[in-house]
N, CA, C and O atoms as CSV, one atom per row, in Angstrom:
chain,resi,resn,atom,element,x,y,z
A,1,VAL,N,N,0.820,-1.194,0.000
A,1,VAL,CA,C,0.000,0.000,0.000
A,1,VAL,C,C,0.866,1.262,0.000
A,1,VAL,O,O,0.562,2.181,-0.760
A,2,PRO,N,N,1.959,1.363,0.830
A,2,PRO,CA,C,2.779,2.576,0.756
A,2,PRO,C,C,3.394,2.793,-0.621
A,2,PRO,O,O,3.532,3.932,-1.067
A,3,LEU,N,N,3.769,1.695,-1.303
A,3,LEU,CA,C,4.360,1.841,-2.631
A,3,LEU,C,C,3.346,2.407,-3.619
A,3,LEU,O,O,3.693,3.266,-4.429
A,4,GLN,N,N,2.112,1.946,-3.568
A,4,GLN,CA,C,1.082,2.446,-4.473
A,4,GLN,C,C,0.813,3.926,-4.218
A,4,GLN,O,O,0.671,4.707,-5.159
A,5,ALA,N,N,0.743,4.306,-2.949
A,5,ALA,CA,C,0.528,5.723,-2.616
A,5,ALA,C,C,1.719,6.565,-3.041
A,5,ALA,O,O,1.549,7.671,-3.552
A,6,ALA,N,N,2.924,6.049,-2.834
A,6,ALA,CA,C,4.123,6.793,-3.217
A,6,ALA,C,C,4.217,6.936,-4.727
A,6,ALA,O,O,4.610,7.992,-5.224
A,7,ALA,N,N,3.865,5.897,-5.458
A,7,ALA,CA,C,3.903,5.973,-6.929
A,7,ALA,C,C,2.909,7.001,-7.439
A,7,ALA,O,O,3.212,7.746,-8.371
A,8,ALA,N,N,1.739,7.049,-6.845
A,8,ALA,CA,C,0.742,8.049,-7.242
A,8,ALA,C,C,1.232,9.448,-6.910
A,8,ALA,O,O,1.064,10.371,-7.707
A,9,ALA,N,N,1.833,9.611,-5.748
A,9,ALA,CA,C,2.355,10.922,-5.349
A,9,ALA,C,C,3.538,11.326,-6.209
A,9,ALA,O,O,3.758,12.512,-6.454
A,10,GLY,N,N,4.294,10.350,-6.665
A,10,GLY,CA,C,5.494,10.638,-7.429
A,10,GLY,C,C,5.248,11.370,-8.724
A,10,GLY,O,O,6.122,12.101,-9.190
A,11,VAL,N,N,4.096,11.197,-9.314
A,11,VAL,CA,C,3.860,11.824,-10.613
A,11,VAL,C,C,2.700,12.802,-10.630
A,11,VAL,O,O,2.614,13.626,-11.540
A,12,SER,N,N,1.807,12.737,-9.654
A,12,SER,CA,C,0.594,13.523,-9.799
A,12,SER,C,C,0.370,14.577,-8.729
A,12,SER,O,O,-0.394,15.513,-8.962
A,13,ASP,N,N,0.990,14.473,-7.587
A,13,ASP,CA,C,0.694,15.384,-6.493
A,13,ASP,C,C,1.425,16.711,-6.679
A,13,ASP,O,O,2.635,16.735,-6.903
A,14,SER,N,N,0.695,17.797,-6.588
A,14,SER,CA,C,1.315,19.105,-6.774
A,14,SER,C,C,2.181,19.493,-5.576
A,14,SER,O,O,3.123,20.271,-5.731
A,15,ASN,N,N,1.887,18.976,-4.402
A,15,ASN,CA,C,2.704,19.247,-3.224
A,15,ASN,C,C,3.421,17.964,-2.823
A,15,ASN,O,O,3.072,17.319,-1.835
A,16,LEU,N,N,4.416,17.617,-3.602
A,16,LEU,CA,C,5.112,16.341,-3.475
A,16,LEU,C,C,5.783,16.156,-2.118
A,16,LEU,O,O,5.771,15.053,-1.572
A,17,THR,N,N,6.356,17.199,-1.574
A,17,THR,CA,C,7.085,17.067,-0.321
A,17,THR,C,C,6.194,16.582,0.804
A,17,THR,O,O,6.590,15.711,1.580
A,18,GLU,N,N,5.012,17.127,0.900
A,18,GLU,CA,C,4.107,16.713,1.973
A,18,GLU,C,C,3.544,15.314,1.754
A,18,GLU,O,O,3.237,14.623,2.726
A,19,SER,N,N,3.404,14.885,0.524
A,19,SER,CA,C,2.784,13.587,0.268
A,19,SER,C,C,3.788,12.436,0.194
A,19,SER,O,O,3.490,11.336,0.658
A,20,LEU,N,N,4.962,12.666,-0.376
A,20,LEU,CA,C,5.918,11.579,-0.569
A,20,LEU,C,C,6.875,11.411,0.606
A,20,LEU,O,O,7.238,10.284,0.943
A,21,ALA,N,N,7.286,12.491,1.227
A,21,ALA,CA,C,8.287,12.414,2.298
A,21,ALA,C,C,7.908,11.442,3.411
A,21,ALA,O,O,8.754,10.640,3.806
A,22,PRO,N,N,6.680,11.468,3.938
A,22,PRO,CA,C,6.363,10.506,5.003
A,22,PRO,C,C,6.262,9.062,4.505
A,22,PRO,O,O,6.467,8.124,5.275
A,23,LEU,N,N,5.948,8.885,3.229
A,23,LEU,CA,C,5.765,7.534,2.701
A,23,LEU,C,C,7.074,6.784,2.501
A,23,LEU,O,O,7.116,5.565,2.671
A,24,VAL,N,N,8.149,7.494,2.141
A,24,VAL,CA,C,9.400,6.789,1.864
A,24,VAL,C,C,9.946,6.091,3.099
A,24,VAL,O,O,10.708,5.131,2.979
A,25,LEU,N,N,9.574,6.552,4.266
A,25,LEU,CA,C,10.040,5.906,5.492
A,25,LEU,C,C,9.478,4.500,5.639
A,25,LEU,O,O,10.047,3.684,6.364
A,26,TRP,N,N,8.378,4.203,4.969
A,26,TRP,CA,C,7.722,2.906,5.065
A,26,TRP,C,C,8.086,1.975,3.921
A,26,TRP,O,O,7.669,0.817,3.908
A,27,LEU,N,N,8.853,2.464,2.969
A,27,LEU,CA,C,9.186,1.658,1.795
A,27,LEU,C,C,10.432,0.809,2.044
A,27,LEU,O,O,11.391,1.246,2.681
A,28,SER,N,N,10.388,-0.404,1.528
A,28,SER,CA,C,11.570,-1.259,1.551
A,28,SER,C,C,12.502,-0.806,0.424
A,28,SER,O,O,12.084,-0.039,-0.443
A,29,PRO,N,N,13.748,-1.262,0.421
A,29,PRO,CA,C,14.635,-0.892,-0.688
A,29,PRO,C,C,14.089,-1.339,-2.048
A,29,PRO,O,O,14.235,-0.631,-3.044
A,30,ASP,N,N,13.460,-2.520,-2.083
A,30,ASP,CA,C,12.886,-2.988,-3.350
A,30,ASP,C,C,11.722,-2.107,-3.797
A,30,ASP,O,O,11.561,-1.837,-4.987
A,31,ASP,N,N,10.911,-1.660,-2.835
A,31,ASP,CA,C,9.822,-0.736,-3.168
A,31,ASP,C,C,10.384,0.580,-3.703
A,31,ASP,O,O,9.858,1.140,-4.665
A,32,CYS,N,N,11.446,1.068,-3.081
A,32,CYS,CA,C,12.084,2.308,-3.547
A,32,CYS,C,C,12.603,2.138,-4.974
A,32,CYS,O,O,12.461,3.041,-5.798
A,33,LEU,N,N,13.204,0.983,-5.268
A,33,LEU,CA,C,13.684,0.717,-6.627
A,33,LEU,C,C,12.529,0.687,-7.626
A,33,LEU,O,O,12.637,1.215,-8.732
A,34,ASP,N,N,11.435,0.069,-7.224
A,34,ASP,CA,C,10.258,0.026,-8.106
A,34,ASP,C,C,9.724,1.432,-8.375
A,34,ASP,O,O,9.384,1.769,-9.509
A,35,LEU,N,N,9.655,2.242,-7.329
A,35,LEU,CA,C,9.186,3.621,-7.487
A,35,LEU,C,C,10.128,4.412,-8.390
A,35,LEU,O,O,9.681,5.132,-9.283
A,36,LEU,N,N,11.420,4.277,-8.156
A,36,LEU,CA,C,12.397,4.978,-8.984
A,36,LEU,C,C,12.277,4.543,-10.443
A,36,LEU,O,O,12.314,5.376,-11.349
A,37,GLY,N,N,12.134,3.243,-10.667
A,37,GLY,CA,C,11.986,2.737,-12.028
A,37,GLY,C,C,10.744,3.276,-12.720
A,37,GLY,O,O,10.789,3.620,-13.901
A,38,SER,N,N,9.634,3.351,-11.992
A,38,SER,CA,C,8.397,3.847,-12.611
A,38,SER,C,C,8.480,5.338,-12.897
A,38,SER,O,O,7.962,5.802,-13.913
A,39,VAL,N,N,9.120,6.090,-12.021
A,39,VAL,CA,C,9.265,7.541,-12.247
A,39,VAL,C,C,10.204,7.804,-13.420
A,39,VAL,O,O,9.949,8.688,-14.238
A,40,MET,N,N,11.287,7.039,-13.501
A,40,MET,CA,C,12.238,7.246,-14.601
A,40,MET,C,C,11.646,6.825,-15.949
A,40,MET,O,O,11.983,7.409,-16.980
A,41,ALA,N,N,10.772,5.823,-15.949
A,41,ALA,CA,C,10.177,5.353,-17.203
A,41,ALA,C,C,9.027,6.235,-17.668
A,41,ALA,O,O,8.679,6.227,-18.849
A,42,ASP,N,N,8.439,6.989,-16.757
A,42,ASP,CA,C,7.278,7.824,-17.068
A,42,ASP,C,C,7.741,9.134,-17.702
A,42,ASP,O,O,8.614,9.812,-17.160
A,43,SER,N,N,7.172,9.484,-18.825
A,43,SER,CA,C,7.576,10.722,-19.511
A,43,SER,C,C,6.836,11.950,-18.986
A,43,SER,O,O,7.206,13.076,-19.317
A,44,ARG,N,N,5.795,11.752,-18.172
A,44,ARG,CA,C,4.998,12.896,-17.696
A,44,ARG,C,C,5.758,13.803,-16.729
A,44,ARG,O,O,5.757,15.018,-16.924
A,45,PRO,N,N,6.412,13.259,-15.687
A,45,PRO,CA,C,7.066,14.203,-14.782
A,45,PRO,C,C,8.276,14.862,-15.444
A,45,PRO,O,O,9.038,14.216,-16.163
A,46,ASP,N,N,8.432,16.151,-15.189
A,46,ASP,CA,C,9.583,16.845,-15.749
A,46,ASP,C,C,10.832,16.526,-14.924
A,46,ASP,O,O,10.764,15.826,-13.914
A,47,ARG,N,N,11.956,17.046,-15.370
A,47,ARG,CA,C,13.244,16.763,-14.727
A,47,ARG,C,C,13.241,17.181,-13.261
A,47,ARG,O,O,13.757,16.452,-12.414
A,48,ALA,N,N,12.675,18.329,-12.952
A,48,ALA,CA,C,12.655,18.808,-11.566
A,48,ALA,C,C,11.853,17.869,-10.668
A,48,ALA,O,O,12.247,17.601,-9.533
A,49,ARG,N,N,10.726,17.371,-11.181
A,49,ARG,CA,C,9.892,16.440,-10.397
A,49,ARG,C,C,10.648,15.139,-10.153
A,49,ARG,O,O,10.612,14.598,-9.048
A,50,LYS,N,N,11.331,14.637,-11.178
A,50,LYS,CA,C,12.102,13.406,-11.018
A,50,LYS,C,C,13.220,13.593,-9.991
A,50,LYS,O,O,13.463,12.715,-9.163
A,51,LEU,N,N,13.892,14.736,-10.050
A,51,LEU,CA,C,14.955,15.002,-9.078
A,51,LEU,C,C,14.404,15.097,-7.654
A,51,LEU,O,O,15.060,14.680,-6.699
A,52,GLU,N,N,13.210,15.641,-7.520
A,52,GLU,CA,C,12.593,15.737,-6.198
A,52,GLU,C,C,12.260,14.346,-5.650
A,52,GLU,O,O,12.494,14.067,-4.474
A,53,VAL,N,N,11.719,13.483,-6.498
A,53,VAL,CA,C,11.438,12.105,-6.077
A,53,VAL,C,C,12.738,11.417,-5.685
A,53,VAL,O,O,12.793,10.715,-4.676
A,54,MET,N,N,13.774,11.616,-6.473
A,54,MET,CA,C,15.064,11.000,-6.172
A,54,MET,C,C,15.638,11.511,-4.853
A,54,MET,O,O,16.266,10.747,-4.119
A,55,ALA,N,N,15.436,12.770,-4.548
A,55,ALA,CA,C,15.910,13.314,-3.273
A,55,ALA,C,C,15.194,12.646,-2.099
A,55,ALA,O,O,15.813,12.350,-1.077
A,56,HIS,N,N,13.902,12.413,-2.248
A,56,HIS,CA,C,13.159,11.724,-1.189
A,56,HIS,C,C,13.648,10.284,-1.035
A,56,HIS,O,O,13.787,9.788,0.083
A,57,LEU,N,N,13.905,9.623,-2.148
A,57,LEU,CA,C,14.401,8.250,-2.073
A,57,LEU,C,C,15.807,8.207,-1.478
A,57,LEU,O,O,16.151,7.275,-0.750
A,58,ARG,N,N,16.611,9.212,-1.788
A,58,ARG,CA,C,17.948,9.277,-1.193
A,58,ARG,C,C,17.852,9.440,0.324
A,58,ARG,O,O,18.671,8.891,1.061
A,59,SER,N,N,16.862,10.187,0.788
A,59,SER,CA,C,16.689,10.338,2.236
A,59,SER,C,C,16.326,9.011,2.883
A,59,SER,O,O,16.662,8.777,4.044
A,60,ALA,N,N,15.647,8.143,2.151
A,60,ALA,CA,C,15.333,6.809,2.673
A,60,ALA,C,C,16.603,5.992,2.847
A,60,ALA,O,O,16.660,5.125,3.719
A,61,CYS,N,N,17.614,6.250,2.041
A,61,CYS,CA,C,18.891,5.535,2.140
A,61,CYS,C,C,19.700,5.953,3.359
A,61,CYS,O,O,20.624,5.248,3.766
A,62,GLU,N,N,19.364,7.082,3.934
A,62,GLU,CA,C,20.131,7.617,5.057
A,62,GLU,C,C,19.650,7.081,6.400
A,62,GLU,O,O,19.809,7.734,7.431
A,63,ARG,N,N,19.073,5.909,6.381
A,63,ARG,CA,C,18.627,5.274,7.617
A,63,ARG,C,C,19.840,4.833,8.419
A,63,ARG,O,O,20.896,4.554,7.850
A,64,PRO,N,N,19.697,4.769,9.733
A,64,PRO,CA,C,20.825,4.310,10.555
A,64,PRO,C,C,21.159,2.840,10.251
A,64,PRO,O,O,20.294,2.092,9.793
A,65,PRO,N,N,22.392,2.430,10.500
A,65,PRO,CA,C,22.809,1.052,10.177
A,65,PRO,C,C,21.919,-0.022,10.796
A,65,PRO,O,O,21.702,-1.064,10.178
A,66,GLU,N,N,21.401,0.207,11.996
A,66,GLU,CA,C,20.551,-0.808,12.611
A,66,GLU,C,C,19.229,-0.988,11.863
A,66,GLU,O,O,18.592,-2.034,11.988
A,67,ALA,N,N,18.810,0.004,11.096
A,67,ALA,CA,C,17.585,-0.117,10.301
A,67,ALA,C,C,17.834,-0.859,8.987
A,67,ALA,O,O,16.890,-1.233,8.290
A,68,ARG,N,N,19.108,-1.069,8.656
A,68,ARG,CA,C,19.470,-1.739,7.407
A,68,ARG,C,C,19.803,-3.216,7.605
A,68,ARG,O,O,20.147,-3.901,6.641
A,69,ILE,N,N,19.708,-3.708,8.808
A,69,ILE,CA,C,20.101,-5.080,9.110
A,69,ILE,C,C,19.335,-6.045,8.206
A,69,ILE,O,O,18.111,-5.989,8.095
A,70,GLY,N,N,20.091,-6.923,7.570
A,70,GLY,CA,C,19.497,-7.921,6.685
A,70,GLY,C,C,19.170,-7.409,5.295
A,70,GLY,O,O,18.778,-8.195,4.433
A,71,GLN,N,N,19.319,-6.115,5.051
A,71,GLN,CA,C,18.975,-5.549,3.742
A,71,GLN,C,C,20.083,-4.642,3.208
A,71,GLN,O,O,19.831,-3.809,2.338
A,72,THR,N,N,21.281,-4.792,3.707
A,72,THR,CA,C,22.372,-3.908,3.303
A,72,THR,C,C,22.606,-3.948,1.794
A,72,THR,O,O,22.800,-2.904,1.172
A,73,ALA,N,N,22.591,-5.133,1.206
A,73,ALA,CA,C,22.817,-5.244,-0.246
A,73,ALA,C,C,21.722,-4.526,-1.032
A,73,ALA,O,O,22.006,-3.880,-2.041
A,74,SER,N,N,20.487,-4.633,-0.581
A,74,SER,CA,C,19.379,-3.962,-1.272
A,74,SER,C,C,19.506,-2.453,-1.180
A,74,SER,O,O,19.251,-1.746,-2.155
A,75,TRP,N,N,19.899,-1.953,-0.014
A,75,TRP,CA,C,20.086,-0.507,0.131
A,75,TRP,C,C,21.240,-0.027,-0.740
A,75,TRP,O,O,21.165,1.049,-1.334
A,76,ASN,N,N,22.307,-0.819,-0.816
A,76,ASN,CA,C,23.433,-0.455,-1.677
A,76,ASN,C,C,23.017,-0.432,-3.140
A,76,ASN,O,O,23.457,0.433,-3.897
A,77,GLN,N,N,22.168,-1.382,-3.547
A,77,GLN,CA,C,21.666,-1.402,-4.919
A,77,GLN,C,C,20.821,-0.160,-5.203
A,77,GLN,O,O,20.903,0.412,-6.289
A,78,LEU,N,N,20.012,0.255,-4.233
A,78,LEU,CA,C,19.206,1.465,-4.408
A,78,LEU,C,C,20.105,2.687,-4.561
A,78,LEU,O,O,19.856,3.533,-5.421
A,79,GLU,N,N,21.137,2.788,-3.745
A,79,GLU,CA,C,22.053,3.929,-3.849
A,79,GLU,C,C,22.719,3.966,-5.223
A,79,GLU,O,O,22.870,5.036,-5.813
A,80,GLU,N,N,23.118,2.794,-5.735
A,80,GLU,CA,C,23.722,2.720,-7.071
A,80,GLU,C,C,22.708,3.112,-8.145
A,80,GLU,O,O,23.049,3.809,-9.101
A,81,ALA,N,N,21.467,2.664,-7.985
A,81,ALA,CA,C,20.415,3.013,-8.950
A,81,ALA,C,C,20.138,4.513,-8.931
A,81,ALA,O,O,19.895,5.105,-9.983
A,82,LEU,N,N,20.172,5.128,-7.768
A,82,LEU,CA,C,19.981,6.576,-7.688
A,82,LEU,C,C,21.108,7.318,-8.390
A,82,LEU,O,O,20.861,8.319,-9.062
A,83,ARG,N,N,22.343,6.842,-8.245
A,83,ARG,CA,C,23.464,7.461,-8.965
A,83,ARG,C,C,23.257,7.334,-10.473
A,83,ARG,O,O,23.504,8.281,-11.219
A,84,GLN,N,N,22.804,6.159,-10.919
A,84,GLN,CA,C,22.556,5.958,-12.343
A,84,GLN,C,C,21.447,6.885,-12.842
A,84,GLN,O,O,21.569,7.481,-13.912
A,85,ALA,N,N,20.368,7.006,-12.071
A,85,ALA,CA,C,19.248,7.865,-12.476
A,85,ALA,C,C,19.689,9.322,-12.588
A,85,ALA,O,O,19.304,10.017,-13.528
A,86,GLU,N,N,20.493,9.783,-11.635
A,86,GLU,CA,C,20.991,11.162,-11.691
A,86,GLU,C,C,21.870,11.370,-12.919
A,86,GLU,O,O,21.759,12.389,-13.601
A,87,ALA,N,N,22.744,10.403,-13.200
A,87,ALA,CA,C,23.614,10.508,-14.373
A,87,ALA,C,C,22.789,10.518,-15.657
A,87,ALA,O,O,23.080,11.285,-16.575
A,88,LEU,N,N,21.768,9.678,-15.727
A,88,LEU,CA,C,20.913,9.642,-16.921
A,88,LEU,C,C,20.174,10.956,-17.129
A,88,LEU,O,O,20.050,11.428,-18.259
A,89,LEU,N,N,19.682,11.548,-16.042
A,89,LEU,CA,C,18.992,12.838,-16.190
A,89,LEU,C,C,19.947,13.913,-16.692
A,89,LEU,O,O,19.569,14.742,-17.520
A,90,LEU,N,N,21.175,13.906,-16.199
A,90,LEU,CA,C,22.167,14.872,-16.665
A,90,LEU,C,C,22.500,14.639,-18.134
A,90,LEU,O,O,22.545,15.583,-18.923
A,91,LEU,N,N,22.734,13.379,-18.500
A,91,LEU,CA,C,23.033,13.066,-19.901
A,91,LEU,C,C,21.867,13.425,-20.819
A,91,LEU,O,O,22.073,13.917,-21.928
A,92,LYS,N,N,20.642,13.178,-20.352
A,92,LYS,CA,C,19.466,13.504,-21.162
A,92,LYS,C,C,19.356,15.014,-21.368
A,92,LYS,O,O,18.998,15.473,-22.453
A,93,CYS,N,N,19.661,15.772,-20.340
A,93,CYS,CA,C,19.630,17.233,-20.451
A,93,CYS,C,C,20.642,17.708,-21.499
A,93,CYS,O,O,20.323,18.544,-22.346
A,94,ILE,N,N,21.844,17.176,-21.435
A,94,ILE,CA,C,22.881,17.538,-22.398
A,94,ILE,C,C,22.463,17.116,-23.810
A,94,ILE,O,O,22.625,17.875,-24.766
A,95,PHE,N,N,21.923,15.900,-23.931
A,95,PHE,CA,C,21.470,15.369,-25.214
A,95,PHE,C,C,20.397,16.263,-25.823
A,95,PHE,O,O,20.456,16.594,-27.008
A,96,GLU,N,N,19.401,16.659,-25.000
A,96,GLU,CA,C,18.316,17.507,-25.502
A,96,GLU,C,C,18.818,18.888,-25.899
A,96,GLU,O,O,18.315,19.470,-26.860
A,97,ASN,N,N,19.797,19.421,-25.179
A,97,ASN,CA,C,20.356,20.718,-25.550
A,97,ASN,C,C,21.135,20.639,-26.865
A,97,ASN,O,O,21.177,21.603,-27.630
A,98,ARG,N,N,21.737,19.506,-27.112
A,98,ARG,CA,C,22.535,19.340,-28.329
A,98,ARG,C,C,21.680,18.995,-29.544
A,98,ARG,O,O,21.877,19.546,-30.628
A,99,PHE,N,N,20.720,18.069,-29.355
A,99,PHE,CA,C,19.964,17.541,-30.500
A,99,PHE,C,C,18.497,17.969,-30.524
A,99,PHE,O,O,17.790,17.686,-31.492
A,100,GLY,N,N,18.033,18.642,-29.483
A,100,GLY,CA,C,16.645,19.066,-29.425
A,100,GLY,C,C,15.779,18.043,-28.707
A,100,GLY,O,O,16.120,16.862,-28.652
A,101,PRO,N,N,14.661,18.497,-28.159
A,101,PRO,CA,C,13.807,17.606,-27.370
A,101,PRO,C,C,13.024,16.584,-28.201
A,101,PRO,O,O,12.471,15.634,-27.647
A,102,ASP,N,N,12.974,16.770,-29.521
A,102,ASP,CA,C,12.203,15.850,-30.363
A,102,ASP,C,C,12.940,14.552,-30.659
A,102,ASP,O,O,12.315,13.545,-30.992
A,103,MET,N,N,14.256,14.567,-30.541
A,103,MET,CA,C,15.024,13.351,-30.806
A,103,MET,C,C,14.974,12.439,-29.578
A,103,MET,O,O,15.159,12.896,-28.450
A,104,GLU,N,N,14.724,11.164,-29.803
A,104,GLU,CA,C,14.576,10.213,-28.703
A,104,GLU,C,C,15.917,9.941,-28.024
A,104,GLU,O,O,16.915,9.651,-28.683
A,105,PHE,N,N,15.919,10.039,-26.702
A,105,PHE,CA,C,17.119,9.767,-25.911
A,105,PHE,C,C,17.391,8.262,-25.963
A,105,PHE,O,O,16.498,7.476,-25.647
A,106,PRO,N,N,18.600,7.839,-26.354
A,106,PRO,CA,C,18.848,6.418,-26.606
A,106,PRO,C,C,19.093,5.555,-25.358
A,106,PRO,O,O,19.086,4.329,-25.462
A,107,LEU,N,N,19.305,6.152,-24.204
A,107,LEU,CA,C,19.606,5.372,-23.000
A,107,LEU,C,C,18.370,5.221,-22.128
A,107,LEU,O,O,17.501,6.094,-22.110
A,108,THR,N,N,18.295,4.106,-21.403
A,108,THR,CA,C,17.182,3.872,-20.489
A,108,THR,C,C,17.717,3.494,-19.121
A,108,THR,O,O,18.854,3.044,-18.980
A,109,PHE,N,N,16.886,3.682,-18.128
A,109,PHE,CA,C,17.227,3.356,-16.748
A,109,PHE,C,C,17.206,1.845,-16.566
A,109,PHE,O,O,16.201,1.192,-16.847
A,110,GLN,N,N,18.313,1.297,-16.097
A,110,GLN,CA,C,18.448,-0.141,-15.840
A,110,GLN,C,C,18.984,-0.323,-14.419
A,110,GLN,O,O,20.199,-0.364,-14.228
A,111,PRO,N,N,18.107,-0.433,-13.419
A,111,PRO,CA,C,18.564,-0.443,-12.024
A,111,PRO,C,C,19.487,-1.598,-11.668
A,111,PRO,O,O,20.217,-1.514,-10.680
A,112,GLU,N,N,19.475,-2.665,-12.444
A,112,GLU,CA,C,20.347,-3.793,-12.142
A,112,GLU,C,C,21.768,-3.585,-12.664
A,112,GLU,O,O,22.663,-4.366,-12.340
A,113,TRP,N,N,21.984,-2.555,-13.458
A,113,TRP,CA,C,23.313,-2.256,-14.005
A,113,TRP,C,C,24.048,-1.282,-13.102
A,113,TRP,O,O,23.431,-0.502,-12.377
A,114,SER,N,N,25.359,-1.335,-13.152
A,114,SER,CA,C,26.191,-0.365,-12.436
A,114,SER,C,C,26.306,0.902,-13.273
A,114,SER,O,O,26.218,0.851,-14.500
A,115,VAL,N,N,26.499,2.010,-12.625
A,115,VAL,CA,C,26.630,3.282,-13.333
A,115,VAL,C,C,27.993,3.359,-14.048
A,115,VAL,O,O,28.170,4.175,-14.952
A,116,GLU,N,N,28.915,2.543,-13.660
A,116,GLU,CA,C,30.260,2.582,-14.258
A,116,GLU,C,C,30.280,1.953,-15.575
A,116,GLU,O,O,31.329,1.899,-16.217
């Protein structure tokens, strides 16, 4: 249920901070990855909205070590996916400035891949 509410808030809520911030505390790392994947795949939210969602998800990664027990690898995967998403948004911005917004950006978000 928190993931469904967070996904809805991620793209449609005009006051994202009030709606998404409390929800990320209840999301597992896998839920956060799913939310990040859906936001990155959706063309409706603009770059600023995507960055705001990513900032909220990054705050979920800043949990104390005792809250990560048994899920350290999943949290590390989420942190890597967030780095990849940020890099893709930057590359897409550069691509659109060079070739225009009508040309399709050739890269896609792949959370299972490393950013390197």
